[in-house]
Backbone as CSV, one residue per row, in Angstrom:
resi,resn,N_x,N_y,N_z,CA_x,CA_y,CA_z,C_x,C_y,C_z
1,MET,191.685,241.819,187.862,191.018,241.432,186.624,192.040,241.131,185.538
2,LYS,191.931,239.943,184.922,192.817,239.544,183.838,192.068,239.607,182.509
3,PHE,192.782,239.945,181.450,192.180,240.069,180.127,192.885,239.155,179.134
4,GLY,192.078,238.560,178.253,192.611,237.719,177.201,191.785,237.865,175.942
5,LEU,192.116,237.069,174.940,191.374,237.052,173.688,190.853,235.645,173.431
6,PHE,189.822,235.554,172.613,189.415,234.259,172.078,189.131,234.418,170.602
7,PHE,189.312,233.330,169.871,189.097,233.319,168.427,187.995,232.328,168.071
8,LEU,186.968,232.822,167.395,185.901,231.985,166.874,186.230,231.466,165.486
9,ASN,186.920,232.308,164.688,187.308,231.955,163.327,186.114,231.622,162.433
10,PHE,185.057,232.431,162.544,183.932,232.309,161.624,184.403,232.651,160.212
11,ILE,183.752,232.042,159.228,183.955,232.457,157.841,182.601,232.801,157.239
12,ASN,182.607,233.778,156.354,181.368,234.245,155.733,181.690,234.891,154.394
13,SER,180.777,235.693,153.895,180.955,236.285,152.565,182.105,237.290,152.519
14,THR,182.520,237.813,153.679,183.599,238.801,153.706,184.906,238.237,154.262
15,THR,184.871,237.047,154.858,186.077,236.464,155.452,186.228,235.013,155.010
16,ILE,187.287,234.726,154.262,187.538,233.359,153.811,188.431,232.643,154.826
17,GLN,188.562,231.333,154.673,189.309,230.531,155.645,190.734,231.038,155.833
18,GLU,191.419,231.267,154.730,192.817,231.680,154.815,192.967,233.008,155.559
19,GLN,192.031,233.927,155.323,192.091,235.229,155.983,191.849,235.095,157.489
20,SER,190.891,234.254,157.853,190.583,234.057,159.259,191.785,233.501,160.013
21,ILE,192.431,232.499,159.430,193.592,231.883,160.080,194.770,232.851,160.130
22,ALA,194.995,233.596,159.030,196.113,234.545,158.992,195.925,235.658,160.023
23,ARG,194.682,236.140,160.168,194.442,237.196,161.161,194.651,236.689,162.584
24,MET,194.226,235.473,162.838,194.450,234.895,164.161,195.947,234.868,164.471
25,GLN,196.723,234.455,163.504,198.173,234.393,163.690,198.767,235.785,163.929
26,GLU,198.374,236.769,163.105,198.923,238.119,163.236,198.566,238.759,164.572
27,ILE,197.298,238.603,164.973,196.863,239.218,166.229,197.531,238.540,167.414
28,THR,197.707,237.233,167.349,198.388,236.516,168.427,199.808,237.038,168.614
29,GLU,200.542,237.173,167.528,201.906,237.689,167.627,201.918,239.122,168.154
30,TYR,200.911,239.892,167.777,200.839,241.291,168.217,200.565,241.380,169.716
31,VAL,199.557,240.660,170.212,199.174,240.807,171.626,200.186,240.138,172.560
32,ASP,201.038,239.262,172.043,202.076,238.657,172.880,203.000,239.715,173.463
33,LYS,203.093,240.863,172.801,203.966,241.948,173.258,203.232,242.920,174.181
34,LEU,201.926,242.673,174.404,201.117,243.601,175.193,200.855,243.016,176.588
35,ASN,199.753,243.414,177.207,199.485,243.043,178.603,198.326,242.069,178.764
36,PHE,198.033,241.320,177.721,196.974,240.315,177.803,197.525,239.024,178.399
37,GLU,196.643,238.308,179.099,197.043,237.136,179.860,197.038,235.860,179.022
38,GLN,196.017,235.704,178.143,195.841,234.422,177.466,195.063,234.578,176.167
39,ILE,195.175,233.550,175.329,194.421,233.453,174.077,193.853,232.041,174.001
40,LEU,192.550,231.926,173.751,191.902,230.628,173.639,191.227,230.495,172.283
41,VAL,191.307,229.289,171.714,190.835,229.041,170.346,189.636,228.096,170.372
42,CYS,188.599,228.471,169.650,187.337,227.727,169.635,187.411,226.510,168.705
43,GLU,186.796,225.417,169.144,186.659,224.214,168.315,185.292,224.211,167.638
44,ASN,185.270,223.877,166.366,184.003,223.760,165.629,184.173,222.741,164.513
45,HIS,183.066,222.064,164.158,183.100,221.062,163.090,181.927,221.263,162.131
46,PHE,182.203,221.056,160.853,181.171,220.843,159.819,180.319,222.077,159.492
47,SER,180.781,223.271,159.833,180.022,224.471,159.459,180.977,225.645,159.347
48,ASP,180.449,226.769,158.858,181.260,227.974,158.728,181.412,228.726,160.049
49,ASN,180.824,228.198,161.124,180.927,228.865,162.426,182.219,228.470,163.142
50,GLY,183.317,228.579,162.396,184.624,228.247,162.928,185.348,227.258,162.050
51,VAL,186.603,227.562,161.703,187.367,226.702,160.799,188.366,225.813,161.538
52,VAL,188.384,225.885,162.853,189.350,225.095,163.623,188.660,223.886,164.244
53,GLY,188.980,222.714,163.712,188.463,221.481,164.289,189.419,220.865,165.300
54,ALA,190.649,221.385,165.344,191.681,220.826,166.228,192.361,221.968,166.985
55,PRO,191.739,222.473,168.051,192.300,223.634,168.755,193.624,223.359,169.456
56,LEU,193.895,222.091,169.816,195.180,221.803,170.442,196.317,221.905,169.418
57,THR,196.036,221.518,168.180,197.027,221.667,167.113,197.334,223.137,166.886
58,VAL,196.285,223.953,166.801,196.471,225.391,166.614,197.193,225.994,167.817
59,SER,196.850,225.534,169.011,197.514,226.042,170.214,199.015,225.795,170.152
60,GLY,199.409,224.605,169.702,200.827,224.296,169.585,201.533,225.235,168.626
61,PHE,200.875,225.522,167.500,201.467,226.433,166.509,201.607,227.832,167.093
62,LEU,200.546,228.329,167.741,200.575,229.685,168.289,201.551,229.800,169.462
63,LEU,201.670,228.750,170.261,202.658,228.766,171.342,204.070,228.903,170.775
64,GLY,204.298,228.277,169.627,205.609,228.368,168.998,205.924,229.739,168.440
65,LEU,204.875,230.525,168.171,205.066,231.875,167.633,205.286,232.909,168.729
66,THR,204.998,232.555,169.970,204.949,233.536,171.053,205.958,233.209,172.145
67,GLU,206.113,234.175,173.070,207.111,234.017,174.120,206.528,234.033,175.524
68,LYS,205.465,234.801,175.756,205.009,234.950,177.139,203.523,234.675,177.361
69,ILE,202.684,234.914,176.376,201.250,234.792,176.590,200.837,233.322,176.687
70,LYS,199.845,233.040,177.515,199.313,231.683,177.631,198.316,231.436,176.503
71,ILE,198.323,230.216,175.987,197.493,229.895,174.824,196.892,228.512,175.012
72,GLY,195.647,228.351,174.559,195.029,227.039,174.666,193.715,226.939,173.949
73,SER,193.004,225.880,174.262,191.691,225.646,173.665,190.631,226.372,174.474
74,LEU,189.611,226.836,173.785,188.481,227.478,174.456,187.468,226.443,174.900
75,ASN,187.191,225.466,174.040,186.089,224.523,174.268,186.376,223.164,173.642
76,HIS,187.541,222.622,173.930,187.878,221.309,173.345,186.806,220.304,173.767
77,VAL,186.138,219.706,172.790,184.950,218.889,173.060,185.398,217.486,173.475
78,ILE,185.543,217.286,174.769,186.126,216.029,175.256,185.178,214.846,175.062
79,THR,183.884,215.091,174.931,182.915,214.006,174.781,183.101,213.251,173.475
80,THR,183.631,213.908,172.440,183.757,213.282,171.129,185.206,212.946,170.771
81,HIS,186.110,213.020,171.749,187.508,212.673,171.528,187.924,211.604,172.535
82,HIS,188.951,210.855,172.208,189.450,209.872,173.168,190.207,210.596,174.278
83,PRO,189.862,210.360,175.532,190.454,211.123,176.633,191.963,210.952,176.786
84,VAL,192.482,209.764,176.462,193.926,209.571,176.589,194.673,210.406,175.560
85,ARG,194.139,210.484,174.355,194.784,211.319,173.330,194.765,212.790,173.739
86,ILE,193.668,213.231,174.324,193.610,214.615,174.809,194.676,214.835,175.877
87,ALA,194.770,213.904,176.817,195.745,214.032,177.898,197.175,214.046,177.364
88,GLU,197.462,213.170,176.410,198.805,213.130,175.832,199.163,214.463,175.177
89,GLU,198.245,214.986,174.383,198.506,216.246,173.693,198.624,217.405,174.673
90,ALA,197.739,217.431,175.683,197.766,218.514,176.667,199.083,218.504,177.442
91,CYS,199.533,217.329,177.869,200.796,217.237,178.605,201.974,217.629,177.724
92,LEU,201.940,217.215,176.469,203.023,217.564,175.547,203.101,219.073,175.349
93,LEU,201.952,219.725,175.144,201.935,221.180,174.970,202.373,221.890,176.246
94,ASP,201.976,221.342,177.385,202.390,221.911,178.668,203.905,221.841,178.815
95,GLN,204.492,220.714,178.413,205.945,220.559,178.478,206.652,221.502,177.496
96,LEU,206.242,221.474,176.239,206.923,222.259,175.208,206.860,223.754,175.484
97,SER,205.748,224.199,176.080,205.562,225.630,176.348,206.032,226.034,177.745
98,GLU,206.495,225.056,178.509,206.928,225.293,179.895,205.827,225.964,180.708
99,GLY,204.612,225.389,180.576,203.508,225.814,181.429,202.609,226.894,180.871
100,ARG,202.741,227.207,179.583,201.890,228.274,179.014,200.600,227.749,178.384
101,PHE,200.410,226.449,178.363,199.210,225.891,177.738,198.036,225.876,178.719
102,ILE,196.830,226.171,178.200,195.588,226.136,178.975,194.626,225.170,178.297
103,LEU,193.986,224.309,179.087,192.994,223.373,178.544,191.593,223.866,178.893
104,GLY,190.982,224.552,177.941,189.569,224.884,178.055,188.788,223.788,177.354
105,PHE,187.822,223.191,178.038,187.119,222.052,177.452,185.614,222.223,177.574
106,SER,184.896,221.329,176.915,183.446,221.483,176.828,182.785,220.130,176.606
107,ASP,181.523,220.057,176.983,180.666,218.968,176.535,180.252,219.274,175.100
108,CYS,179.690,218.304,174.420,179.238,218.505,173.040,177.889,219.227,173.041
109,GLU,177.781,220.282,172.235,176.554,221.074,172.188,175.649,220.709,171.015
110,ARG,176.126,219.849,170.128,175.349,219.570,168.918,175.106,218.074,168.764
111,LYS,173.842,217.718,168.547,173.478,216.309,168.390,174.113,215.699,167.151
112,ASP,174.243,216.489,166.076,174.811,215.930,164.852,176.270,215.522,165.045
113,GLU,176.997,216.234,165.910,178.375,215.849,166.188,178.429,214.562,167.008
114,MET,177.532,214.420,167.980,177.470,213.174,168.751,177.218,211.984,167.828
115,HIS,176.314,212.163,166.884,175.995,211.084,165.951,177.173,210.806,165.023
116,PHE,177.782,211.870,164.496,178.874,211.695,163.548,180.051,210.959,164.180
117,PHE,180.382,211.313,165.412,181.512,210.678,166.101,181.102,209.407,166.848
118,ASN,179.878,208.966,166.585,179.389,207.682,167.106,179.432,207.629,168.638
119,ARG,178.922,208.700,169.264,178.847,208.742,170.717,177.388,208.603,171.146
120,PRO,177.117,207.908,172.255,175.732,207.645,172.678,175.087,208.889,173.287
121,GLU,174.182,209.484,172.563,173.552,210.728,173.012,172.809,210.547,174.336
122,GLN,172.205,209.377,174.546,171.405,209.166,175.763,172.265,209.083,177.016
123,TYR,173.586,208.878,176.862,174.495,208.824,178.007,175.536,209.946,177.940
124,GLN,175.172,211.044,177.346,176.150,212.100,177.061,176.814,212.653,178.324
125,GLN,176.025,212.989,179.325,176.604,213.565,180.541,177.528,212.572,181.237
126,GLN,177.120,211.318,181.279,177.947,210.281,181.908,179.262,210.106,181.159
127,LEU,179.198,210.117,179.829,180.400,209.981,179.016,181.319,211.179,179.207
128,PHE,180.745,212.361,179.226,181.514,213.586,179.451,182.290,213.518,180.771
129,GLU,181.593,213.119,181.825,182.219,213.061,183.140,183.309,211.997,183.188
130,GLU,183.070,210.867,182.544,184.072,209.805,182.537,185.314,210.237,181.767
131,CYS,185.115,210.912,180.654,186.256,211.429,179.879,187.082,212.384,180.720
132,TYR,186.397,213.281,181.422,187.126,214.243,182.251,187.944,213.540,183.323
133,ASP,187.367,212.556,183.990,188.073,211.873,185.075,189.367,211.227,184.572
134,ILE,189.315,210.652,183.382,190.515,210.034,182.806,191.561,211.106,182.494
135,ILE,191.129,212.180,181.867,192.044,213.280,181.530,192.658,213.870,182.788
136,ASN,191.831,214.097,183.784,192.324,214.718,185.015,193.319,213.817,185.735
137,ASP,193.036,212.523,185.787,193.990,211.588,186.395,195.335,211.664,185.679
138,ALA,195.288,211.677,184.360,196.524,211.702,183.580,197.293,213.004,183.788
139,LEU,196.588,214.126,183.831,197.252,215.411,183.980,197.840,215.593,185.373
140,THR,197.163,215.079,186.383,197.595,215.316,187.763,198.581,214.277,188.274
141,THR,198.486,213.035,187.783,199.359,211.972,188.292,200.307,211.405,187.245
142,GLY,199.996,211.619,185.971,200.788,211.019,184.900,200.312,209.640,184.481
143,TYR,199.270,209.144,185.157,198.773,207.799,184.878,197.244,207.801,184.857
144,CYS,196.667,206.782,184.251,195.225,206.589,184.342,194.917,205.092,184.243
145,ASN,193.837,204.709,184.899,193.440,203.302,184.954,191.923,203.243,185.129
146,PRO,191.169,203.620,184.085,189.716,203.725,184.227,189.024,202.366,184.302
147,ASN,187.942,202.361,185.036,187.122,201.153,185.128,185.660,201.601,185.061
148,GLY,185.297,202.162,183.909,183.965,202.741,183.766,183.134,202.027,182.725
149,ASP,182.004,202.626,182.424,181.088,202.038,181.445,181.560,202.234,180.013
150,PHE,182.385,203.259,179.766,182.802,203.580,178.403,184.277,203.305,178.157
151,TYR,185.095,203.433,179.198,186.529,203.192,179.066,186.983,202.295,180.217
152,ASN,187.694,201.233,179.839,188.171,200.278,180.835,189.455,199.657,180.296
153,PHE,190.583,200.021,180.891,191.845,199.448,180.435,192.861,199.486,181.574
154,PRO,193.930,198.664,181.476,194.936,198.603,182.543,195.631,199.946,182.731
155,LYS,196.295,200.092,183.856,197.005,201.327,184.174,198.072,201.607,183.130
156,ILE,198.064,202.854,182.634,199.056,203.272,181.641,199.710,204.576,182.091
157,SER,200.910,204.791,181.603,201.604,206.059,181.816,201.310,206.967,180.629
158,VAL,200.848,208.158,180.894,200.558,209.122,179.831,201.790,210.014,179.682
159,ASN,202.483,209.837,178.562,203.756,210.525,178.356,203.676,211.599,177.287
160,PRO,204.399,212.724,177.495,205.150,213.023,178.715,204.205,213.412,179.849
161,HIS,204.678,213.310,181.081,203.878,213.824,182.179,203.845,215.346,182.102
162,ALA,202.866,215.954,182.743,202.688,217.403,182.658,203.888,218.143,183.236
163,TYR,204.191,219.280,182.655,205.236,220.179,183.164,204.759,220.892,184.415
164,THR,203.493,221.336,184.389,202.904,222.083,185.500,202.424,221.126,186.577
165,GLN,202.697,221.430,187.821,202.214,220.592,188.906,200.689,220.513,188.853
166,ASN,200.157,219.293,188.889,198.714,219.023,188.771,198.153,219.348,187.387
167,GLY,199.040,219.535,186.420,198.592,219.717,185.046,198.272,221.148,184.685
168,PRO,198.070,221.414,183.400,197.761,222.771,182.953,196.438,223.277,183.528
169,ARG,196.289,224.596,183.542,195.057,225.209,184.029,193.881,224.727,183.193
170,LYS,192.758,224.438,183.861,191.579,223.905,183.170,190.368,224.808,183.407
171,TYR,189.566,224.979,182.366,188.281,225.668,182.421,187.261,224.828,181.662
172,VAL,185.997,224.938,182.062,184.944,224.254,181.320,183.903,225.269,180.865
173,THR,183.470,225.145,179.628,182.448,226.037,179.093,181.104,225.745,179.743
174,ALA,180.430,226.805,180.156,179.115,226.667,180.799,178.057,226.433,179.726
175,THR,177.890,225.171,179.332,176.970,224.832,178.244,175.579,224.429,178.726
176,SER,175.449,224.093,180.011,174.155,223.663,180.543,174.193,223.726,182.061
177,CYS,173.024,223.653,182.665,172.939,223.643,184.125,173.627,222.402,184.697
178,HIS,173.500,221.255,184.002,174.149,220.019,184.453,175.662,220.189,184.519
179,VAL,176.236,220.791,183.481,177.681,220.990,183.446,178.111,221.965,184.543
180,VAL,177.342,223.028,184.737,177.662,224.018,185.769,177.666,223.371,187.154
181,GLU,176.650,222.573,187.453,176.582,221.911,188.756,177.726,220.922,188.938
182,TRP,178.036,220.164,187.905,179.150,219.216,187.950,180.467,219.958,188.196
183,ALA,180.684,221.067,187.481,181.920,221.838,187.638,182.034,222.423,189.037
184,ALA,180.915,222.869,189.591,180.925,223.454,190.939,181.367,222.439,191.981
185,LYS,180.922,221.208,191.844,181.308,220.157,192.795,182.814,219.902,192.767
186,LYS,183.416,220.062,191.605,184.841,219.776,191.446,185.714,221.023,191.541
187,GLY,185.079,222.197,191.637,185.857,223.424,191.726,186.560,223.797,190.437
188,ILE,185.954,223.446,189.300,186.512,223.806,187.992,185.886,225.129,187.559
189,PRO,186.677,226.157,187.269,186.099,227.443,186.862,185.417,227.363,185.498
190,LEU,184.433,228.230,185.316,183.617,228.246,184.106,184.127,229.263,183.089
191,ILE,183.785,229.017,181.841,183.850,230.034,180.792,182.408,230.326,180.381
192,PHE,181.957,231.552,180.633,180.607,231.952,180.261,180.571,232.334,178.783
193,LYS,179.569,231.839,178.069,179.478,232.022,176.620,178.991,233.417,176.240
194,TRP,179.517,233.918,175.145,179.144,235.253,174.657,177.704,235.313,174.154
195,ASP,177.154,234.159,173.757,175.805,234.169,173.185,174.729,233.784,174.196
196,ASP,175.113,233.505,175.430,174.116,233.337,176.484,173.718,234.706,177.019
197,SER,172.473,234.855,177.401,172.011,236.132,177.941,172.634,236.391,179.305
198,ASN,172.631,237.654,179.715,173.103,237.996,181.059,172.292,237.270,182.129
199,GLU,171.017,237.074,181.851,170.157,236.372,182.800,170.618,234.928,182.983
200,VAL,170.919,234.250,181.886,171.403,232.868,181.959,172.744,232.818,182.686
201,LYS,173.653,233.719,182.361,174.951,233.757,183.036,174.771,233.966,184.534
202,HIS,173.871,234.851,184.901,173.615,235.128,186.315,173.094,233.887,187.038
203,GLU,172.181,233.182,186.391,171.637,231.958,186.992,172.717,230.888,187.134
204,TYR,173.560,230.749,186.114,174.661,229.790,186.186,175.613,230.149,187.334
205,ALA,175.944,231.431,187.458,176.867,231.870,188.504,176.290,231.612,189.892
206,LYS,175.009,231.912,190.062,174.356,231.675,191.354,174.328,230.188,191.690
207,ARG,173.998,229.371,190.693,173.924,227.931,190.909,175.308,227.359,191.247
208,TYR,176.319,227.830,190.548,177.686,227.390,190.808,178.074,227.734,192.240
209,GLN,177.807,228.958,192.641,178.167,229.412,193.980,177.497,228.560,195.058
210,ALA,176.216,228.261,194.853,175.473,227.481,195.842,176.027,226.058,195.958
211,ILE,176.241,225.411,194.823,176.739,224.029,194.835,178.171,223.973,195.360
212,ALA,179.014,224.899,194.919,180.404,224.921,195.367,180.485,225.092,196.879
213,GLY,179.615,225.930,197.421,179.581,226.119,198.865,179.241,224.845,199.602
214,GLU,178.296,224.082,199.052,177.905,222.811,199.675,179.046,221.807,199.681
215,TYR,179.935,221.883,198.682,181.020,220.914,198.544,182.354,221.440,199.063
216,GLY,182.316,222.566,199.772,183.524,223.079,200.406,184.550,223.660,199.466
217,VAL,184.132,224.100,198.284,185.049,224.710,197.323,185.343,226.152,197.742
218,ASP,186.614,226.529,197.736,187.012,227.893,198.066,186.770,228.790,196.850
219,LEU,185.699,229.565,196.890,185.331,230.391,195.737,186.346,231.492,195.455
220,ALA,187.146,231.836,196.442,188.180,232.857,196.221,189.226,232.380,195.216
221,GLU,189.335,231.057,195.052,190.311,230.492,194.120,189.731,230.252,192.728
222,ILE,188.444,230.522,192.552,187.769,230.246,191.277,187.789,231.487,190.386
223,ASP,188.429,231.366,189.244,188.558,232.518,188.335,187.738,232.281,187.058
224,HIS,186.418,232.404,187.179,185.564,232.278,186.003,186.002,233.268,184.919
225,GLN,185.806,232.861,183.667,186.125,233.705,182.512,184.834,234.065,181.771
226,LEU,184.770,235.278,181.293,183.602,235.786,180.566,183.989,236.149,179.142
227,MET,183.315,235.520,178.172,183.556,235.834,176.768,182.702,237.034,176.359
228,ILE,183.330,237.990,175.660,182.619,239.183,175.190,183.034,239.472,173.749
229,LEU,182.054,239.647,172.871,182.334,240.134,171.520,182.552,241.639,171.571
230,VAL,183.545,242.111,170.828,183.831,243.541,170.786,183.754,244.033,169.345
231,ASN,182.957,245.062,169.144,182.995,245.812,167.883,182.829,247.278,168.251
232,TYR,183.960,247.955,168.342,183.977,249.345,168.787,184.095,250.290,167.594
233,SER,183.228,251.297,167.577,183.295,252.350,166.567,182.543,253.564,167.088
234,GLU,183.045,254.739,166.765,182.291,255.949,167.115,180.987,256.009,166.323
235,ASP,180.949,255.297,165.209,179.703,255.120,164.455,179.021,253.868,165.001
236,SER,178.180,254.056,165.987,177.570,252.940,166.710,176.784,252.014,165.791
237,GLU,176.028,252.585,164.867,175.206,251.769,163.976,176.054,250.907,163.055
238,LYS,177.198,251.423,162.637,178.093,250.632,161.795,178.597,249.412,162.566
239,ALA,178.975,249.616,163.819,179.455,248.512,164.647,178.371,247.447,164.815
240,LYS,177.146,247.886,165.009,176.054,246.940,165.218,175.713,246.189,163.937
241,GLU,175.760,246.872,162.803,175.486,246.197,161.533,176.562,245.170,161.214
242,GLU,177.813,245.516,161.462,178.903,244.562,161.238,178.728,243.322,162.106
243,THR,178.360,243.541,163.349,178.197,242.425,164.269,177.013,241.558,163.870
244,ARG,175.913,242.181,163.454,174.757,241.401,162.972,175.165,240.475,161.834
245,ALA,175.925,241.015,160.889,176.355,240.211,159.746,177.277,239.082,160.182
246,PHE,178.107,239.360,161.175,179.099,238.382,161.634,178.463,237.203,162.359
247,ILE,177.406,237.448,163.146,176.863,236.397,164.010,175.553,235.788,163.517
248,SER,174.969,236.311,162.438,173.634,235.866,162.010,173.573,234.370,161.717
249,ASP,174.520,233.862,160.951,174.500,232.438,160.606,174.657,231.570,161.847
250,TYR,175.481,232.020,162.771,175.688,231.275,164.013,174.394,231.190,164.814
251,ILE,173.687,232.294,164.923,172.432,232.310,165.690,171.413,231.360,165.066
252,LEU,171.318,231.382,163.766,170.381,230.488,163.084,170.714,229.022,163.345
253,ALA,172.012,228.713,163.407,172.432,227.321,163.604,172.333,226.878,165.060
254,MET,172.708,227.744,165.987,172.839,227.346,167.387,171.642,227.725,168.251
255,HIS,170.777,228.606,167.757,169.583,229.010,168.514,168.338,228.916,167.622
256,PRO,168.112,227.749,167.026,167.025,227.627,166.036,165.632,227.781,166.634
257,ASN,165.493,227.572,167.928,164.172,227.622,168.559,163.871,228.967,169.216
258,GLU,164.760,229.939,169.037,164.544,231.266,169.594,164.196,232.244,168.478
259,ASN,163.512,233.307,168.858,163.194,234.366,167.902,164.495,234.993,167.404
260,PHE,164.711,234.927,166.104,165.999,235.332,165.540,166.322,236.795,165.841
261,GLU,165.412,237.693,165.549,165.683,239.121,165.732,165.883,239.464,167.200
262,LYS,165.091,238.852,168.058,165.206,239.118,169.489,166.553,238.645,170.015
263,LYS,166.979,237.447,169.601,168.266,236.924,170.048,169.413,237.769,169.507
264,LEU,169.291,238.194,168.273,170.313,239.025,167.649,170.503,240.318,168.438
265,GLU,169.422,240.983,168.753,169.502,242.242,169.486,169.981,242.032,170.919
266,GLU,169.599,240.920,171.521,170.056,240.618,172.881,171.574,240.502,172.920
267,ILE,172.142,239.767,171.962,173.589,239.578,171.927,174.301,240.902,171.686
268,ILE,173.805,241.695,170.758,174.438,242.979,170.457,174.373,243.917,171.655
269,THR,173.244,243.935,172.338,173.070,244.812,173.499,173.936,244.385,174.675
270,GLU,174.107,243.077,174.864,174.786,242.574,176.056,176.264,242.273,175.834
271,ASN,176.768,242.481,174.613,178.194,242.434,174.354,178.693,243.855,174.073
272,SER,180.002,243.995,173.906,180.590,245.330,173.745,180.544,245.752,172.284
273,VAL,179.374,246.204,171.877,179.133,246.583,170.485,178.573,248.001,170.452
274,GLY,179.252,248.883,169.700,178.784,250.259,169.584,179.895,251.246,169.876
275,ASP,179.514,252.423,170.394,180.526,253.422,170.736,181.164,253.078,172.079
276,TYR,182.100,253.935,172.510,182.887,253.606,173.707,182.010,253.413,174.940
277,MET,181.049,254.292,175.127,180.183,254.199,176.294,179.334,252.931,176.254
278,GLU,178.806,252.590,175.084,178.010,251.368,174.954,178.859,250.130,175.239
279,CYS,180.073,250.127,174.735,180.957,248.968,174.922,181.302,248.764,176.390
280,THR,181.709,249.837,177.064,182.135,249.704,178.453,180.957,249.410,179.377
281,THR,179.809,250.021,179.100,178.629,249.791,179.939,178.169,248.339,179.845
282,ALA,178.129,247.807,178.627,177.701,246.420,178.437,178.666,245.444,179.113
283,ALA,179.967,245.689,178.990,180.959,244.803,179.597,180.845,244.811,181.120
284,LYS,180.685,245.984,181.712,180.567,246.077,183.173,179.335,245.345,183.678
285,LEU,178.215,245.496,182.977,176.987,244.827,183.398,177.136,243.313,183.310
286,ALA,177.715,242.831,182.218,177.910,241.388,182.059,178.819,240.827,183.153
287,MET,179.867,241.576,183.501,180.774,241.131,184.568,180.055,241.074,185.907
288,GLU,179.231,242.056,186.170,178.473,242.082,187.426,177.509,240.898,187.519
289,LYS,176.918,240.518,186.408,175.932,239.439,186.398,176.551,238.081,186.724
290,CYS,177.789,237.850,186.279,178.371,236.512,186.461,179.541,236.472,187.429
291,GLY,180.062,237.622,187.816,181.155,237.644,188.778,182.465,237.083,188.266
292,ALA,182.692,237.175,186.970,183.923,236.644,186.384,185.135,237.455,186.832
293,LYS,186.266,236.771,186.972,187.518,237.434,187.304,188.401,237.651,186.076
294,GLY,188.008,237.052,184.975,188.764,237.190,183.738,187.843,237.503,182.575
295,ILE,188.330,238.305,181.643,187.551,238.697,180.466,188.265,238.199,179.219
296,LEU,187.541,237.500,178.367,188.053,237.040,177.080,187.343,237.826,175.980
297,LEU,188.090,238.489,175.135,187.526,239.375,174.123,187.790,238.845,172.721
298,SER,186.789,238.978,171.856,186.963,238.695,170.431,186.677,239.962,169.643
299,PHE,187.624,240.356,168.810,187.484,241.548,167.976,187.174,241.178,166.527
300,GLU,186.844,239.915,166.284,186.750,239.388,164.924,185.600,239.970,164.105
301,SER,184.563,240.473,164.770,183.432,241.017,164.006,183.777,242.340,163.346
302,MET,184.898,242.944,163.718,185.357,244.184,163.083,186.077,243.813,161.794
303,SER,185.489,244.171,160.671,186.009,243.688,159.384,187.348,244.308,159.012
304,ASP,187.605,245.521,159.474,188.857,246.205,159.145,189.940,245.811,160.150
305,PHE,191.023,245.239,159.649,192.084,244.751,160.531,192.706,245.882,161.351
306,THR,192.893,247.040,160.745,193.468,248.177,161.459,192.579,248.613,162.602
307,HIS,191.275,248.570,162.399,190.338,248.919,163.470,190.424,247.903,164.607
308,GLN,190.604,246.636,164.273,190.801,245.625,165.321,192.013,245.958,166.186
309,ILE,193.129,246.279,165.530,194.359,246.596,166.254,194.168,247.836,167.125
310,ASN,193.479,248.846,166.591,193.240,250.063,167.369,192.407,249.764,168.612
311,ALA,191.388,248.915,168.461,190.547,248.554,169.602,191.350,247.754,170.630
312,ILE,192.205,246.843,170.166,193.068,246.080,171.067,193.990,247.031,171.843
313,ASP,194.514,248.032,171.156,195.394,249.007,171.816,194.653,249.786,172.900
314,ILE,193.405,250.140,172.650,192.614,250.859,173.656,192.436,249.996,174.903
315,VAL,192.097,248.731,174.702,191.948,247.828,175.841,193.277,247.673,176.573
316,ASN,194.353,247.509,175.827,195.671,247.344,176.441,196.052,248.564,177.281
317,ASP,195.752,249.746,176.784,196.048,250.968,177.546,195.249,250.987,178.859
318,ASN,194.010,250.541,178.802,193.188,250.489,180.013,193.696,249.440,181.000
319,ILE,194.215,248.323,180.465,194.796,247.300,181.355,195.971,247.909,182.117
320,LYS,196.863,248.618,181.386,198.023,249.241,182.027,197.595,250.281,183.061
321,LYS,196.539,251.003,182.738,196.111,252.122,183.589,195.391,251.667,184.847
322,TYR,194.547,250.624,184.710,193.647,250.274,185.815,193.858,248.882,186.413
323,HIS,194.611,248.003,185.718,194.644,246.610,186.174,196.065,246.075,186.352
324,MET,197.044,246.947,186.461,198.421,246.492,186.654,199.048,247.233,187.838
């Protein structure tokens, strides 16, 4: 089992933009000296549910601050970016970091972003897949020559070519059943979302396994990642109240058709929120539901920076004790 961190970089009444970015930087430098495997940064546009619109730019900065930990994007939205530019940046980061960059990517989850970036919503899945094929060709061969409905141009060299053989490690966020099935056919590991229910994660994992088996994918080589929010406190109610405040605006924006209170309690119950027993029990159950081999943790809902560091230290001690 491998452990890493992810950063949402939400801003709210208690956390301003500068504080969110500064904490991300401080925690990254701190965990680079510990036993965590990777750090992934979330992409978001046009709302307070994340201040990073360019996760590859942030990844480059954080890679420059660190020596050993792998760093990358959590959900770089390839549907709304030009695939060649993504490939160029990914290869450059892979070269500069000597293989420490990770490309976590995603389809677009918001219609307003598709409209803003002038992408055809009715062909979203097709565009997503075409973007990936161009990026993958560039990362694995150094060249691309697409002849599709959205991109069609002569063969070009994407410079620099990747440092890592076959390109940097890639993950795709499990945003829909369509994406999960597509990823299973290609053997691309998933990142399970922290705000999806355990039931949804379980269904995605089962569907992935079934499709991957049909296409001859070796599941032993697939290292799905599971995102978990962490707010640990011996005062369980305090941890839950902090987390409610941290995620409320996000739930309203991203789950508008669900019962707000029910969704709020579901997320708190199924993530690591509360006292030690509640945190560990929830994490184990979530891992069992999706079969992930890697855990990505966010400690951002803990408003006190010292408490975040203490919680990170507890996890690090457990990694040394049980997973090394």
